[in-house]
C-alpha positions in Angstrom: 16.2 3.7 36.5 14.3 6.9 37.6 11.4 6.7 40.0 8.9 7.5 37.2 10.2 4.6 35.2 9.9 2.3 38.1 6.3 3.4 38.6 5.5 2.9 34.9 7.1 -0.6 34.9 5.1 -1.7 38.0 1.9 -0.3 36.6 2.5 -2.3 33.4 3.2 -5.4 35.5 0.1 -5.0 37.6 -2.0 -4.6 34.5 -0.7 -7.8 33.0 -1.0 -9.7 36.3 -4.6 -8.6 36.7 -5.5 -9.6 33.2 -4.1 -13.1 33.6 -5.0 -14.0 37.2 -8.6 -12.7 36.9 -9.2 -14.8 33.8 -7.8 -18.2 34.8 -7.0 -20.2 37.9 -8.0 -19.9 41.5 -8.3 -16.1 41.7 -10.7 -16.0 38.8 -13.2 -18.1 40.7 -13.0 -16.1 44.0 -15.6 -13.8 45.4 -15.3 -10.6 43.3 -14.8 -8.5 46.5 -11.9 -10.7 47.7 -10.4 -10.8 44.2 -10.1 -7.1 44.1 -8.8 -6.9 47.6 -6.0 -9.4 46.8 -5.0 -7.5 43.7 -4.8 -4.3 45.7 -2.6 -5.7 48.5 -0.4 -7.9 46.3 2.9 -6.8 44.7 4.6 -8.0 41.5 7.6 -10.2 42.0 9.9 -11.3 39.2 12.1 -14.4 39.1 14.8 -15.6 36.7 15.0 -19.3 35.6 16.3 -21.4 38.4 15.6 -18.7 41.0 13.9 -20.0 44.2 10.6 -18.6 45.4 10.9 -20.5 48.6 12.7 -23.6 49.9 11.8 -26.6 52.1 12.1 -25.6 55.7 11.6 -21.8 55.1 9.1 -19.9 57.2 6.0 -19.1 55.2 6.0 -15.5 54.2 3.0 -15.4 51.8 1.4 -16.8 48.7 2.3 -16.5 45.0 0.1 -16.4 42.0 1.9 -17.2 38.7 0.9 -14.5 36.1 3.6 -15.3 33.5 6.2 -18.0 33.1 6.1 -21.3 35.1 7.3 -22.9 38.3 8.5 -26.3 39.4 7.4 -27.8 42.7 9.9 -30.3 44.3 9.3 -32.4 47.4 11.8 -34.5 49.4 12.0 -38.2 49.2 13.0 -40.2 52.3 16.6 -40.4 51.0 16.8 -36.6 51.1 16.7 -36.0 47.3 14.3 -33.4 46.1 12.1 -34.6 43.2 10.1 -32.3 40.9 6.6 -33.6 41.1 4.6 -30.8 39.5 5.1 -28.1 36.8 2.7 -25.2 37.2 1.9 -22.5 34.6 0.0 -19.2 34.7 -3.1 -19.0 37.0 -1.5 -21.3 39.6 -1.2 -20.3 43.2 1.2 -21.8 45.7 2.1 -21.3 49.4 -1.3 -21.7 51.0 -0.8 -24.9 52.9 2.1 -23.9 55.2 0.8 -20.4 55.5 -2.5 -21.3 57.1 -1.1 -24.3 59.1 1.7 -22.0 60.4 4.3 -24.7 59.6 7.6 -24.6 57.7 7.6 -25.0 53.9 7.3 -28.7 52.8 8.3 -28.0 49.2 10.8 -26.1 47.1 9.3 -23.9 44.4 11.6 -22.7 41.6 11.1 -20.6 38.5 11.2 -22.8 35.4 11.4 -19.7 33.1 11.4 -15.9 33.4 8.4 -15.7 35.8 6.2 -12.9 37.0 4.1 -13.5 40.2 1.7 -11.6 42.4 3.0 -12.0 45.9 0.7 -11.5 48.9 2.4 -11.4 52.3 1.3 -13.3 55.4 0.8 -10.0 57.3 -1.6 -8.6 54.6 -3.5 -11.9 54.4 -4.0 -12.2 58.1 -5.1 -8.6 58.4 -7.7 -9.2 55.6 -9.0 -12.5 57.0 -9.2 -11.1 60.5 -11.5 -8.4 59.2 -13.5 -10.7 56.9 -13.2 -14.4 58.0 -15.9 -15.4 55.5 -13.2 -15.3 52.8 -11.5 -18.3 54.4 -13.7 -20.5 52.3 -12.1 -19.2 49.1 -8.7 -20.2 50.4 -10.0 -23.7 51.3 -10.8 -24.0 47.6 -7.2 -23.2 46.7 -5.9 -25.8 49.0 -8.4 -28.3 47.7 -7.5 -27.6 44.1 -3.7 -27.8 44.8 -4.1 -31.1 46.7 -6.2 -32.5 43.9 -3.6 -31.7 41.3 -0.8 -33.2 43.3 -2.8 -36.5 43.9 -3.7 -36.6 40.2 0.0 -36.2 39.3 1.1 -39.0 41.7 -1.6 -41.3 40.3 -0.6 -40.6 36.7 3.0 -41.5 37.6 1.9 -45.0 38.4 0.2 -45.7 35.0 1.9 -48.5 33.1 3.3 -47.8 29.7 5.7 -44.9 29.1 3.8 -43.5 26.1 0.5 -43.4 27.9 2.1 -41.9 31.1 3.7 -39.1 29.1 0.6 -38.4 27.2 -1.4 -38.0 30.4 1.2 -35.7 31.8 1.3 -33.5 28.7 -2.5 -33.2 28.6 -2.5 -32.2 32.3 0.1 -29.5 31.7 -1.9 -28.3 28.6 -5.2 -27.8 30.5 -4.2 -24.4 31.9 -2.9 -23.0 28.6 -5.0 -20.2 27.4 -3.4 -20.3 24.0 -3.6 -23.7 22.2 -0.3 -22.9 20.4 1.6 -22.0 23.6 4.7 -23.8 24.6 5.0 -25.9 27.7 8.3 -24.7 29.3 10.0 -27.7 30.9 13.4 -29.3 30.3 13.4 -32.9 29.4 15.3 -34.0 32.5 12.6 -32.3 34.6 9.8 -33.8 32.5 11.4 -37.2 33.1 11.3 -36.7 36.8 7.6 -35.7 36.8 6.7 -38.8 34.8 9.0 -41.3 36.6 10.8 -42.1 33.4 14.5 -42.3 32.7 15.8 -39.5 30.4 16.7 -41.9 27.6 13.2 -43.5 27.7 11.6 -40.0 27.7 13.6 -39.0 24.7 12.6 -42.1 22.8 8.9 -41.5 23.6 9.1 -37.8 22.6 10.7 -38.7 19.3 7.9 -41.2 18.6 5.3 -38.5 19.5 7.0 -35.9 17.3 7.3 -38.4 14.4 3.6 -39.0 14.7 2.8 -35.3 14.6 1.5 -35.2 18.2 4.1 -32.8 19.6 6.8 -30.3 18.6 10.0 -30.3 20.5 12.0 -27.2 21.3 15.0 -26.4 23.5 13.7 -26.7 27.1 10.1 -26.6 25.9 7.5 -28.5 23.8 4.0 -28.0 22.6 1.1 -30.2 21.7 0.1 -30.3 18.0 -2.6 -33.0 18.0 -4.6 -33.1 21.2 -7.1 -35.6 20.0 -4.3 -37.9 19.0 -2.6 -37.5 22.4 -5.9 -38.2 24.2 -6.4 -41.4 22.1 -2.9 -42.5 23.1 -3.6 -41.8 26.8 -6.8 -43.9 26.6 -5.1 -46.8 24.8 
């Protein structure tokens, strides 16, 4: 690819990234000055399905904002197995906790689909925050929101009743979808892990939901057709 083509592709990526990340998620709620500064210093990063953004134990190099696609966040159990506990879509930012604590990564983040992120390096962030430490408060908001989502996920995993537990999880995933017809990109085995259900149980529940017209099932994805019906199921 010629240099001009590279420049054109990056320009298109940046335009798409800016449109998404300034309209939803953490960056959209930031101070406008900080928002533009982060867009200016960030660079587009693309990941194929299954490609790792970072692994448990890695040194923190920066933060990622998901502009297209989705990521899975896995954390280790005491037996050493990594369990997927969260599925994040566009507008989500990850990597802040270890970056500001200067500790090794405590989770593995993997692309769940072809994914486009805005990556902001540790060096660039430190330089910006050294100049303008007032912006730390915006990053505290990111850490708070991410922590709240994880705690909510763990709480929902303890809800009794497989139908209710899955309904709560799907509604949580659906919250950040800008398009009500958009698919949730997650394989059934991964969805089973994030709901603490066995795969056979998950498949049975999904079939019941599909039969009731609540969801549509695709290959490695699904989407909600009847949100009010799913909310009623979650409250039952």
